[in-house]
N, C-alpha and C positions, 0 to 999 in steps of 0.2 A: 428431932420432933419432940413434942411434949412428952410422949411416951417413947423415948428413943429406942427402947427394945423392940418396938414395933417396926421401925425403919432404920435399923442400925447402919446399913451400908448405902443408903441413898446419896447420890451426888447430883449436883445441878445438871451435869452432862447426861445423866440418865433420861432427861426430858428433852434432849435435842430433837427438833422435828420441824419439818416444813420451812426450812430456811432460817430457823432460829436456834441459837446455842444457849443452853442454860448457863447462867452466870452465878445466881445466888439461890439458895434454898431456905425457905421460911416455913412456917406452919400456921394453920388456922387455929383459933382458940380451942378447938376440940382435937387438935393434933394431926390434921390431914396436911399433906404436903402442898406447898405453894412455891412456884418457880418464877423467878424473874429472869427472862431470857432476852437476848439481844439479836436483832436481825443480822444475818451473816454478811449482807451487802453493806459495806462501809458507807456508801452514798445514800443508803436508806436507813438512817439512824432511828429505827423504831424499836421500842422496848415493849415486851409483852409479859403481862402477869397472868400466869396460868394456875387455876385452882379448880379442882373438881372437873366439871365439864365446861367451865367458863374461861374466857380469855378477855382481858382488857388491854387495850393498846395505848401507848403514850409516845409522844415525839421526843421526849428527853428522859435521861436517867433520873434527873431530879423529880420530875413529875411522877414517874413510876414509883420512886422511893417514898414520896409524900403519900401516895395512895396506900402503899404497903404499910407504912408506919401507923396509919390510922386504923388498920384492919387486922394486921397479922403480928405474929411473934417470931422471934429468932428461932433458929433450929434447936437451941437449948431451952426454949420456952420463955425467954425474957422479952420485954418490949423492945421494939427496934429503935 
């Protein structure tokens, strides 16, 4: 995270929930965690971006990453 001392051990899998597995961990510009998760049902290729109390859903990984690239930073605080 931007301030990695604040979240030193967070992993994408820490955010597995309700049929989704965390795949990637990003951060907001102010250092809060953002998770890109994939639905566990292979036939239901839905990607979920989770941040704060919000979730946004996408039909493809590419669409989800495009959304994330415009809004979030890498875990190390660099642009995606």
